N, C-alpha and C positions, 0 to 999 in steps of 0.2 A: 645728561641727555634729557630732552623734554619728556614730561610725565604724561603718557597716554595721548600724545599728539601725533597726528600723521604728518609726514613731510609733504604729502600730496595735497594740493589745494582742492576744495570742493568745487562743484559746478558753479561757475560765476555767471550771474545774470547781469548783463550790462544795464545801466540805468539811463533811460532816455534823457538826453540833455546834459550828460556828463562825459567829458572828453579828457583822457589822461595821457600824459607823455612823460617820459623819463629818460635820463642819460647818465653816463658816468663822467662827471665833471672833474674827477680827480681831487675832490675834497677829502674823500677817505684815502688813507694810506694804502689800502689793499686794492684800490682801483675799481671797486665794484660800483654799481649804480647808486647815485647819491643825490640826484636833483630831480624833483618831480613837479609837474604842473597839472593842476586839476581845473579845467575850465567848465563853466556852467552856462546853460542856455539863458538868454534874456528872460526876465521874469522870475527866475529862481530866487528862493529865500533861504537864508542860512542862519542857524542858531549856533552858539558856541559857549563853552565853559573853559576856564583857564585855571592854572595853578594858583594857589593861595600863598605860595612862598613869597616873602617880602623882597627877596632878591631875584624877582622874576626877570627873565631875559628880555633883551631889546625887542625881539620879534613879538613877544607877548604884549608889551606896551603898544607897539605899532598896530598889531592886529586888533586889539581892543578899541583903539582910537578910530581905525578905519571902519570897523563894523558898526560903531556908533554913528558914523557919518553916511555910509552907503551900504547897500546890499552888494556882496562881492560878486565880481565877474569870474574870479579865479583864486585858487590857493597856490602858493609857492612854498615848497617844502624842501629843505636840504638836510641831509644827515652827515655826520662826521665832524660837525662843528656846531656848538650850541649858541654861539653869539650871545653868551651870558657873562656878566661881570666884565663887560667891555666898555663901559662908560658911554660918554656922548658919541664917540666914534662908532660904537655898536648901533646906536639909534640911527645915525646918519647912514650907515651901511644897510641897515634893514630897510629904511625908506628908499634908498637907491635901488635895491634889488626890486622893490615894488615898481619903481619908475621904469626900470628896464623891461619888466614883464608887461607893464601897461603899454609901453611903446610897441611891443611885439603884437599885442592883442588889439590895439586901437581903442583903449579905454583909459580911464583916469587912474592914477596910482592909488587913490583911496578905495578903488574897487578891487584891490589885491590884498589878501591876507597872508602875511609871511609866517612860516613856522620853521624852527630849527631844532636839531637834536644832535648831541655829540659831546665833545670835550668842552668844558667850561673854561673861560678866561683867554681864549685864543681869538684873534680877529678873523673875520670872514675872509677867505681868499677871493677877493672881489673879481679879479680878472678871470678866475676859473668859473665863477658863477655867471658872469656876463657872457662868456663864450658858451657855457653849458646851456643857458636859457634858450639860445637859438636852436640847439639840437633837441631840447626837451619839447619846445613848442612844435617843432617839425614832426615829432614823434606822436603827437596827439591822435588818439583813436578811442572809440567808445568801448572797445574790448581790451584796453591796456591796463586793467586793474592789476593783474599779476606783475606786470613790469613796474607799475607804480609801487606796489607793495615791496618789491625788492629794494626800491630806492629810499624807503624810510627806515629800514632796519639798521641797527647798530650791533649790539651784542646778542640780538635775537638769533636763535639757531634755526627756527622754523618760521615761515610766514603765517600771519594770523588774519584770516578772512572768513566772513560769514556772508552768505547770499541766499536770498529766497524770494519767491513770489507768493503773495497771499491774496486771498479774495475777500473783499468786503462788499456785501450787497451786490454781488455779481460783477464787481469791478476788480480787475487784476492790478495789484500794486507791487512794484519791485523795491526791495530793500537790499542794498549791498554795502558792506563796510569792511574796513581794514584797520588794524592797530599795530603799533610797535611798542615794545617794552619788555624788559627782562630783569633789570636791576634799578636801584634807586626808586623803588615802588612803594608808595604809601599815600593815603589820602592826606590832604586834598590837593591835587589828585596824585600824580606819580610821574616817574620819567616815562611817560607814555604819550604817544600821539594817536588819536583816533579820528578817523574820517569816515562818516557814514552818509550815504546819499539814498534818496528815494524819489520816485516820480510822482508821489502823492500830491494832491492839491490841498493846501492847508495855509492858514494865515501865518505870518511871521511870529505873532505873539503866541499863538497856540503851539507853534513848532518849538519856540524857546522853552515854554513850560514843559513840553514833552521831553526835550533833551535834559533839562535840569533834573526832572524826576528820574529819568532813566539812568543818568550818571550817578545820582545819589545811591541807587540800588545796585550799581554794577561796578564802575571804575572806582567809586569811593568805598567799596567794600572789599578791596584787595590790599594786601601788603606782602612784600617780599623781604624787605630789610629795614623798614621804618624811616627811610629817607625820602622826603618830599622834594621833588625836582624843581628846578628853576624854569622849566620849559614846557610842562605839560599843557596840553590843550585837546579838546574834543569838539568836533563840528558835526552838525547834522544839516544837510542841505536837501530841500524839496524843490524839484525842478518844475512842478506843476504840469507835467506832461501826461499824466494818467487820465484816462477817460472816466471821470468821476466828478461828483459835486465837490466843491471846496469845503473842507472841514473848518467850521467856525465855532463850534460849541463843545466845550470840554466835557459836558455831561452827555453828549450824544453817544449812542452805542457804537457808531462807526469810529469815532475818535478813540474810545476806550479800547476797542480791538486793535487799532493802529498803534496806540501808545504801548499796549502790552507787548506787541510784537517788537517794537523798537527796543523796549527794555530787555526782551529775551535776546535779541541780536547783540546788544551791548554787554549783557551778562556773559554770553558765550565768548565774546572777544576778551573781556576782563579775565575770565577764567583761563583762557589760553595764555595770557601774559603770565599768570602765576605758574601754570604748568611748564612754561618755558623760562621760569625764573632762573637766574644765574646759578648754575651748579645744582639745580633742583633734582631730587630723586623721589620726592613724595609730594602729593597734592593733598592739602589738609583743609577740611572744612571745620570751622569752629562755630557751632550753633549754640546760642544762649537763649534759653526760654525762661519765662516766669519772672521777668524783670518788672520793676515799677515804671520804667520808661524806656523808650528807644535808646536814649543816651546811655542809660545804665547798662543795657545789654551790650551796646557797642564798647563801652568802657571795659567790661569784662572780656569780651571777645578779643579786643586788641591787646589786652594785657597778656593773654595766652598766646595769641598769634605772633606777637613781637618778642616773646621771651627767647633769648638765645639758648637758654638751657632746655626749654621745651623743643625748640627747633633742632638742636643737635641730638637730643634723645630720639627724635623722629628719624633723623638720618641714620642713627645706629640701630633702628628698629627696637628700641628699648622702651617698654611700657612703664616708664618711670612716672607713676601717677602722682608722686609727691611734688614734682616740678609743676604739674598742671594745677594742683591744689594751691601751691604757693603763689602761682601767678594770679589765680582768682582772688586769693586773700589780699594781695597787694594792689588790686585794681582800684581801690579807693571807694568801694561801695559802702555807704553809710549804714551802720547797724546791720551788717551782714550776719545772718545766723548760720554758722557753719554746720550746725546740726540738721538744718533743713536742706542743705546742699546735696545734690547728687551729680556725679560726673560719670559719663559713659565714654568708652572707646568702642566705636561701632555700637553693637547692642549689648556690650558687656559693661555692667555697672562696676566701676572701680572705686568710687568714693560714695559712702553713705553714712549717716549718723556721726559725722564729724571726723571720719577716718577711713581707712581702707574697708571696702565692703566685706562683710564677714564671709560671703560665699565666693569672693573673687580669688582666682588662682593666677599665678604668673603665666601658666601655660595658656590661659584664655587671652590674656593681654598680648602675649607673644604671637598668637595666631592672628589677631587683628593687625598687628604691626607688620606682618609679612606683605600686606597689600601696598600697592603704590598709592591708592586712594584711601585716606584715613579720615574718619569722621569723629570729631570730639564734640560731645553734646553735654552742655552744662545746664542743669535745672536749678534755678535760684529759688523757685517756689515762694515768691513774694509779690507777684503781680501778673499781668496779662500780656506783657510785651515780649516779642521775640526778634532777634536779629542774627544774621550769619555773616561771617567774614571768611574769606578764602586766603590761604597762605601756603608756603612751601617750607621745606626743611632747609637747614644750613649744612652744606657739605664742604669738603676740602676744596672743591673746585670753585665755590663762591669766593673764597679768599684769593685763590690763584687768579681768577678772572679779573677781580678788582685791583689786585696788586699789579697786574700787568696791563691795565686798561690803556695807559698812555704810551706804552712801548710798542 
C-alpha cells in the first residue's frame, strides 16, 4: 500500500494553453486508459531531461532529435509497452506514431515528442495506437489532467499530481504536473515519466536551466530498487499565457521564486513515486551532512538507501544499526574516520565513537521504527556539504509484483 499517500487527487488547476486527451487503446492487458495526448498552444516552449541508460528506448532517441529540431506542439504518451530494445523497427514505429498525431493536429512530425512506458522488448501494437490516437485527440480538454494521469500509470497504485497557483509580483502563475513511477527507480533518472506545465512567460534557455536544476534535486534524489530505466523522461512546458513580463534573467528575484516553486513541485512528485514504490510500507529519508563534497554525501546516502539489508530491516521495523553502519563503511569514502561518525534514527543517536552509542537502547530504536516515515541522519563531520536521498523498504510484495510483472 502507498505510504502516506491519498488516493484522492488534489485540486487541479488547468494550465492555459494545455489540452489533454486520453483513451483506452487496449495496449495494456487490463484494458485501462493507456494512450495520452498533451497539446500546447502556439508559442509554448518545452524543456526536457532523459534517462542516461545506454540502452535507452526508441521514443527517447526520437524525442531528443525532435526537441533539438523544433519546439513541440504536442506530447504523445503510451503506457503498457516501452518500445525499448526493439531495434530499428522500434525507431520506425516511434516516428510513425509522431506522424499519425501530426496528421491529426495539422503540424509537422518533428513537433511531436513520443514517450512510452511498460514492458521492454515488445513491439508497439501499431494498429491499436493508430486507432486510439483518433479517440485521444477527440478527448482533448483543458481540464483532463486526471484522465491523462490515469493513462500514464503502470504498476502505480495511486495517481501522482501536484497543482498550485503562485503569485510573483502581483502576477498569478499556474503550475500543474503529473508523474508515474513505482519500480525500476534510480538516478539518472528512473522508470518514471514526469510532465509539468506552467503558463509562465520564460525563455526556452532559462526554462531548460530551471528544469535541469529541479530534476537534479528531485527525481535524481530518489531510489526504489537501484535500477535505472530505459525510458525515463521529464518535461517542463511554459505556454507563455500568464499576464506577466517574460523571465530572461537567472539572477532576477522573479525567476528565483519561480525556479524554487518548480523544484518544490517536482520534489513532491518524486517523493510520491517513492511512497508508491512497489510493495513499499516505509518512506525513508537518508540525510548525509558534513561531507567534503556533494558527490561524497550522495555516495554515502545511496550506499545506505540501496542496501537490501537496510531496506529489509526497515520493512521488519528492526533498528539494525549495524547494517546502516556497514553500508556507510562500504560507500567508498576516502579516509573516512569512523570515530567521528554519528548516525541517527530520527532524533535517536545509534552510532557514536566508532560503535553503538553508549546511551542508545533497543527500545528507543524500536519506537522510531514504528513510524511509516523514518529519517536516517548521518553526520560525517568532515566538511560542509549536505545531501538527502529518499527511498523505501523492500517487502515481500516487491518480489511478488516484479515476479508477476509480465503475467
